N, C-alpha and C positions, 0 to 999 in steps of 0.2 A: 611847438606845446608839448610839454611836460604834464605828470601829477607832481600836484602837491608842493614840488619846487624845479626849479627853475633857476636862470642865472641872475634873474632882478631876486633873489630869494635875501635879505639881512639875517646874517643866521651870529646867535648868540652860542657861549656853551659854560651851561652849568655845573663846574667843577673843573672847568679847564686849569686851573694852578694847581690839581693835583697829577702823578703821577702815568695815569693813564689818560687823561685829559689833557696835558700837557702833548704828548706821545701823539694822539690823533686830531687832534688840531693842529700840531704840523702838517701829520697830512691831508688833510681838509683842505688846508691854504695853497700846499702842494697840487690839488686835483684843484684849482680854480675858483674853491668854494668863498663866499667872502665873508669872512668872519668879521665880524663890527665891534664884539667885546668878548669879554668873561665873566661870569657871578660868582662871587667871594665874597661876601659882607668881610670877612677878615682882612680882606685886600684890596678892598676899593678903593678905591686912586692912584694906583699902585698901575703899571704893565707891566706885561708880555715880550721879548723880541725874541718873533719867531724869523728868525735869520733876513733881519731886516727890516721883518713887517710887523710895529708897534701896534699891539694889542691893547685894548684897553682894559680894568676892568673897574665890575659896578656893583653897588654895594647889593641890590635889586636887581631881579628881572624886569621890575616896572619901569625903575630908572635907565635901563641898558635900553626897553621898548624907547623912552622918553629920550635918551641921546639921542640916538641912534637909530630910529626908525626902524631894528630887528622886530622882524617878523615869522623866525624858526628859532626855534631852544635845542640844543641838543644838549641831552643830561645826562653825566659821567661823574655821578652821585654815587657813596656806598650804601648798599642797601638800606643801612638804619635810617637815611636821611632822606632818602629818594620820593617818598609819601610827602613833606613840608616842600621837597624842591618841583614835587610835580606840581601841588595843588599853588605854592608858588606863581605858578606859569599861569595855572587858571587862573588867578586874581589878579593876573593882568594881562588877561584876555589874547596874549602870543597868539595868531590863527593855528600854529604847527608845534606841538612838542613830538622828541622823538628822545627816548629814552631805552638806551642803552646797556641801563643797568640790570642784569644777573642775580638770579637769586631776591629779589624783591618776595615779603612776605603773601600771597594771596587774598589775604583779607585785605593788607594795603591798598594793592591794584588795584580792588573792587570797586574800596573809599573813593578812591581818588578819580579813577574811573564813572562811578557816581556820580562824583561832585561835580566833574564836569556836564554829564547831561543836565545837570541841576542847574546850573547855573549858564543852560542854555547853548551845550555843544558849541562852544564860540575860540574855544581848543582842541585841534583835532590832536586825540595821540599816539602815537606810533609805538609799539611795543607794548608792555617793557620784555628785557629777554628780550634783544633782538640788533640785526648789524645796523637797521637803518633804512636809508635808501640812499639813491644817486639816480642823477639824469647827466649819462655820459658826456663830457664837454661841457656841460652847465657849472653843472655843486654837483659837492656829494655831503651829506649830513648822516653821519655814524661813521663805522668801522667796514666797509666795502671796500676792497683793493679798485684803486682810481683807477691800475692801468692794466685790466684784464678785460677790457673790452670796449669799445666803442659805438658813438653814435649810432641809431639804427630803429626801426621799426618794429620792436620788437616790447611789448610792456610782460615783466614779469613779477610776478606776488607770489610770495614764498613763506613758510614758517621757517623754516630752517636756516638758520645761518650759509652753516657750510656749503649748502646742497644749493642756495643762491650763487654763492664764487663758481660751484662749478659750474651749475646751468649755461651762467655769464662766460665761462670762456669759454664751453663747448660750442655756444654759438655766437666766440666773440667778429667772427668775420661780418657776420648779419647785422649786429651789434641791437641796442637797447632804446628806446626813448626811455624807460624808467622802468626800474628794479627796488620792488619795498620787497624788507623783509620785515613780516609785520609782530614774526616773533612766536615761540609755542608753547607759553605758559599759558594757565584755565582763564586766564581773566590778561584780554588783551585789547587796545582803545581799537584799534582800523584795523577791518577782519577783512577773508577775500572777497566778501562783497563786494564793498566799500570799495576796497579797487579795481575788483569788475567792472564796477559799473562807471568807475573813472576814465578806465582803459576805452572802454567802450565806445566814451564822450570824445576820447581824445581821436584829433582826426589825422594826430601822426603815429598812431599804434595802427598795424595792420592785423597782428595776432597777439593772443595773449597766452601765457606758459602759467601755468597756477602749478604751485608746489606746493602738497601737504603732506600731512603721517599721520600713525595711526594713530587714536584716541578718541576722545566730544565724537560732534557731527558736525562740524564748518563744512566738513568738506561736502556731508554732505547736502545741507543749506546750502553752500554756494552751489552743488548742482543744482537743485530746483530754484534757486535764482536764474542759475545761465538760460536753464530750457526754458522761461519765461520773459526774459529782458536781455542776453544778449545773443546778437549778431553775427560778429565778429571770432572767427577760427578761436578753440578754446584745446591748450595740450594741454594731457595734466600730467606729476608723477605721485607718487605716495607711497612717500618713505614706511618702511618697516612688515615688507612680506612675510620675511622670517622672523617675525617677535612672537615668543612664546604665549600665549591665554593667561592672563593675569599681572605678566610682568611689567613693573614702571619701565620707560625705556627710555633714557632722556631726559627731552624736557619732561617738566613737571604734567603736560596738557595727556603727556602720550601712554594712556593704559588702558589695554584693552578690559574686553569684560564682556563671556561669549562672543555670540558673531559682533554687537554692534563696535562698534570704531577699528574693525579689523581693515585691512590694506586693502582684501578683496572686497571687502562690503563698502568702500568708499570707490573703489577702482569699474565697481558694477555699477555705483549711482552712476558715476561723475556719465559714463558709455550710457548709458541709459537717456545721459540731456542732449548728445552728441560729441560728449568730448572724447578724442584721442587721448588713451592714457599708454605710456609706455613700461615697463618691466625694471627701466634700470634708467639712470638721467641720461646714459648714450643714445639708448633707445629711444626714448620722451626729445632730445634735440633732432634724431633722425626726425620723425616723425616731424617737428616746427620744420625743419627744411625742405622736405617733399610736399606740405601743404604752399608754402611759401615761393616755390622750385613750378607750383599749378599745375 
């Protein structure tokens, strides 16, 4: 089992022929991802050779889906063109769109997320400004390094790309069922709660690690959801304990105002819901180990 992505997923890459798209398509293929095509209207009908793996380029997402049966798109499209690329994926009703692009205007993200809802939520959006998701040993859709962990029984959902990698490395000997980087922008498609629900329902996930950060109230809402709906053990980490008030830190969503959105407030909410929260990623990994050792 896995959440959102597995060995049967057929992946296309929007923006595959750009420098970033080429680099990461090659890495995803090396991780065993079944990449069946790229999308670039200007290069439709051509193909790209990745170390002997010939990947065709299609003019549209709809054409790529029709010809290949693709059900996942990973988007490496520059910020100015990202909205139209996501809308195209939604119009084609691809089940999963993984938006890696950083720097998309919040107005554009809000517009394509609202459009997905208006169209009946047939397309799950992960991101934007995220590392994507990986089901170790099966498939990798995004930029998460595929060699830092192995298949296992931990589910990971994280706002931070870098901390996703660190947590996967810290617990590499135990391994992960799936790891999902949801992104740290103010408007994102898939939330902590969505991933928590999926991990709770996944029989191959025994423990969930949730990484949040200062700003907003996503972690508080996740804590309320955990208290009501999640029976599996959850371990948490909130980045930004030393962040000064009123300063925007890193991700666009991470700004603290008064006591609202602070790491301490989030830690308190999570602990009230029964989540063990570490002060550092390493301490969080130790808490996870202790629970699994039982």
